[in-house]
N, C-alpha and C positions, 0 to 999 in steps of 0.2 A: 444456542449462541444467538446474539442479536443479529438478525438477518442483514441489516444495513451495513454493519461494520465488520462482518465476518471476513471480508477480503481486504480490509484496510488496516490490519494490525501493523504492517511494516511502515505505512505512512504515519500512523499514530506514534510509533516508536521514534521515528525521525523527528516529528514535530515536538514531542516532549523531551527528546534527547535521552530516552530510556533504552537500556540494553534489550528489553523485551516488553511486550504488551500482551495481556491475555484478556480477551473479550468474552463476557458472559451475557446471559439474556438481558439483564437489567443493569449491568455495571461493567466498567473496564478497569483492569488492574494495570497501573503504570508504575513499575518499580515497586516501592513500598507504599504507594498511594492507591486508593480506590475511589473512583468517581462514578456516580450514578448515571445511567442513561435513561432519559425520559423522552419518548416519542422521537427517537433518533437524535436527540440532543445530549451531548456529553456535558454534564454540569460540573464545572470546576470552581464555581462560586463558593465562597465560604458560607457555611450554613446560616450564619448571622445575617447574611445579605440575600437570602432567598426571598423572592417575592411571596406575598401571603399565600397565594394558591399553590405554589410549589412547596412551600413549607408545610402546608396541610397534607400534601401528597407524600412528601419524603420525610418530614420531621427533620431532626438534626442529623442527617446522614453522615456517618463517619465520626460521630462523637459530639462533644459539647461545642456550641458555637463560640467563636472568638469574640473579644470585646469589640464594640462598635468603633469605627474609625472616622476621624474628621475628613478623611480622603474619600469618603463615600457619602452620596446623597440619596436617601430613600425617595425623596420627592422627584428627583430627576429620573430615577429608575421607574417610578410609577408613571410619570408622564410619557416617557419613551414607550413603555409597554402599552399604555392606553392609546397613544397616538397611532401606533401601527396596527393595533387591533381595530381602531375606528376607521383607519384608511389603509386596508391591506392590499388594495388592488394596484397592479402595475399599469401605468397609463402611458399613452403615446408620448406625453411630455417628458416622462422619465427617460425614454430613449434619446430624445433630443438633448436633455440635460447631461446624459452620459457622454455624448459627444463633446459638450462644453467642458466638462470636468476632465476628460481624458485627452484633451488637446496636447498635453505635454508628454503623453505616453505613446511609444511606438507599439500599437496593439498587435501588429503582425509578429512582433518579437516575443510575445507571451506564450507561444505555443507549448514550450517545454517548461513553463514557469509555474511555481506555486504562488498563488496570490492570496493574501489574507485581507479580508474585509472586516476591519475593526470598528465596532459600533454599527453593525450592518443593518439594523432596523429590520424592515420587511424584506431585505435582500434585493432591493431594486438595482443596485450597481452590479452585484454578483450575477443577477439574472442575465445581464448583457455581457458579462465576462465568461459565462459558463462554457461557451463554445470556442473561446479564444485562448484558454490556458489549460495546462495539464491538470491542475488541482486547485480547488478553492477551500479556504478555511474561513468560515463565517463565525464571527464572535459578537455577542451582545450580552449585556448584563441584565436585560429586561426580558419580559415574556414575548417581546417582539421576535426573539430568535425562533419561536415556534411558528410564527407567521412566515418567516424566511424559509423554514423547512417546507411549508406547504407551497410556497411560491416556486421553490426549486425541487419539487417532488419528482421531476423527471430528470434530475441531474444526479448521476451516479458517482461523480468525481468530487463531490462536496462533503466537507466535514463541518458539523454544526456544534458550536461550543457556547454554552452559557457561562460567561466569565467576565470579570472586571479587567479592563485593559490596563488598569494601574498596577495589577499584580498577576499577570499571566504566567503559568508554570511551563512556558515553552522554552526551548533551547535558544541560544544566540543564533541569529541569522537563519531562523527556521523557514523564512519565506524569501522568495526572490523579490517580491514587491508587496508592500503593505499599503492599503488604501484606508484612509481615515477622513471621511468627508462630513463636515458639519457636526462633529461629535465633541472634540476636545474643548471647544469654547463653552460647553455646557457643564463641564465637570468642576468640582470644588478644589481643583488644583491648578496652578499656573499652566495655561495651555502650551506656551512655548517650551516650558520645561518638559511637558509630556511629549512634544514633538521630538525633543532631544533624546528622550528615552526610546523612541521608535528606532533610533540608530542601532540599538541592541537587537532588534527583531529582524531587520532586513537592511541591505545596503541601499534600498530605494524606498522612498515613502512619498505617496501622493496625498496631500493634506488640503483641507479647506477649513479656514477660520474666518469668522465674521470680520469684515473690514471696519476700520474706524472712520469711514466716510472721508478719508484723507484726500480722495480725489474728487470730492463733491463740494458744492457751495454751501454756505452757512445755513440756508433754510432746511437742508437735509438733516443737519445736526439738531436743529430746533424741533423738527418733527420726531426725531429719534428720542429726544428728551421727553416729549409727551407720551410716546409709545412706552418708554421705559417706566414712567410713572404709572401708567395703566397696567403694565405687566406685573408690577409689584403687587397689585391688587388681584388681578385675574389668576395669577399663578397659585393663589391660595385655594382656589375653587377645585373641589374634587368630584363633585356630582357630574356623572356622564351627561345627564340631560342639560345641566347648566352649561357645561363645556360645549356641547353641540350647539346650543343657542348662541353663545358668545362667539363661537367661531363663524357661525352663519352671519350674524350681525356685523362682525368685523370685516368679513369678506364683502358683503353687500354694501356696507356703509362706508368703508375706507378703501379697500383694495380696488374694487370695481370702478368707483368714481375716479380715483387717481389714474388708473390705467386708461380709462376713457378720455380723461382730460389730456393725458399725454399723447394719445393717438390723434386728438384734434390738433394739438400744438405741433405735431410732427409736420404738418403741412407748412408751418412757418419755420421749420428747422429747430424747434424749441422743445421737442419731446423729451430730450435728455435732462431738462430742467425739472421735470416732474418726478418726485420720488415714486419708486416701485415700477414705473412704466417700462424701463429697460429690461427689468427682470421678468415681468409678468405679461408683457404684450403678447397676445395670441394664446394665452393659456386659459384652460377651462376654469369654471367656477370651482369645481371640485379640487383641482390642483391648487388653486389659490387658498381654498379653505384649509387644506392640509397644512400649508405653511403658516396660516394664521394660528392654527392650533399649536404648532411648534413654537411660534413666536410669543404667544400670549400666555401659555401655560408652563413655560420653562423658566424657573426662578433665576437660574444662573446664566449670565451671558457675558462673555469676554469679547473684546474687540481689539484689533491690532492694525497698525499702519503698515504700509509696504516696507518702510524702513525697519520696523521692528521685526518683520518676518525675515528680512535679510540678515538680521543679527544671528540667525541660525547657522551662519557660516562659521561660527566658532566651534561647531560640532560636525557639520557636513562639509565635504569638499566643494560642493556646489549646491546652490539653491536657485531654482528656476521659477520665477513668479510669472504666471500667465498674465498677459495684458487684457484678456477677455473675461467676460462674466463667467461665473460669479466671483466677486472679489472677496478675499484673495485666495485663490487656489494655487498651489505650488508643488514642485517636485524637488525633494531633497535627495541628494546623491552622496553616499559615503563610499569612498574608495578604500582599498586596503591600507593605503598610506595615511589615512586620516582616522584617528581614534576618537570614539565617543567618550564622554567623561567616565562612563562605567568601565571602559576598556583600559584606562590608564593603569599601567602596571600589570596588565594581563595580556592575554593573547586573544585576538578576535576569533569568532567562530569560523570554522573552515568548512570543508565539504560535508554534505549530509551523511549520516550513518548508513552503513550498508549499501552505499552507492546508489541510494534511491534518487538523489539529485546532486548536482554539482553547484557549489556556492557561486553565485554571480552568473548563472546561465543567462539571466535576463540582462539586456543592455538597453538603457533608455535611448 
């Protein structure tokens, strides 16, 4: 039996909504489906979407691969995996950012909660959640999930899943809180529609989407236009050496000078007029370089105004948008009286199977 999951069969049955789960050395049987386990990661990704190294290791596990889908971007999968393998370390800045992102969440109320980190990358947010909640479910469709496993190697209450968040095989309301920070705006599907789909997975969703600079002056948008034009070129680069060089030059030549200029203008009360200064003031070169990598090698980028985010009230009972950085991160709350589009004509998910958890234990 796979050592890591030998005591987690009940949790897996609850997450997948299966009557029973059987764990073997290199696979887990969930009802009529079988998923491989690789280095403590349960792979629910369709074989056609396996990253190259995983495909070489597993082949088309479980049968012939399905047809490719326009809802999937191999280039985004590659970039996410490459980013977190290039920047696997957890930094002090990540803990500070955790506090910024989770300003809308009552962390002390997570003690009995199952939290799902969707698009977890290297597991930086889960790392700071691991001692605050009952159970973690980390999901990523790239090889970054293996980096997350290493970063949380001392956490026995985490479940690691390689899967596409556009088609997860989990039951309705499997988590008390889902966290999806900086992910959906990079997918080849409308990000707000994906946020609405999160209502099927949990009554509470903490989300971060790139903002449309709607609270900034015009010169911010001019700079964004130039950055976008450059990104259309740099996102085609696949060479690790070239990416390393570009990310270094972008950090040293763009980010550092702008942050320095903003710091000087702060003395005149004008620091907020300099792009990037508010976000990167006081951060290390390495932390800025990681974001340069993310920004310039990710082909897809969607942006939203605060008013567009608030349109999510058509699905959620409440949408709380933080006034703080980073813009815009927000908490979506779905009460039992408010149905998501997928629930119309059906019954929302109730208590977890086998009494392993009670739906809605977490309250924001």
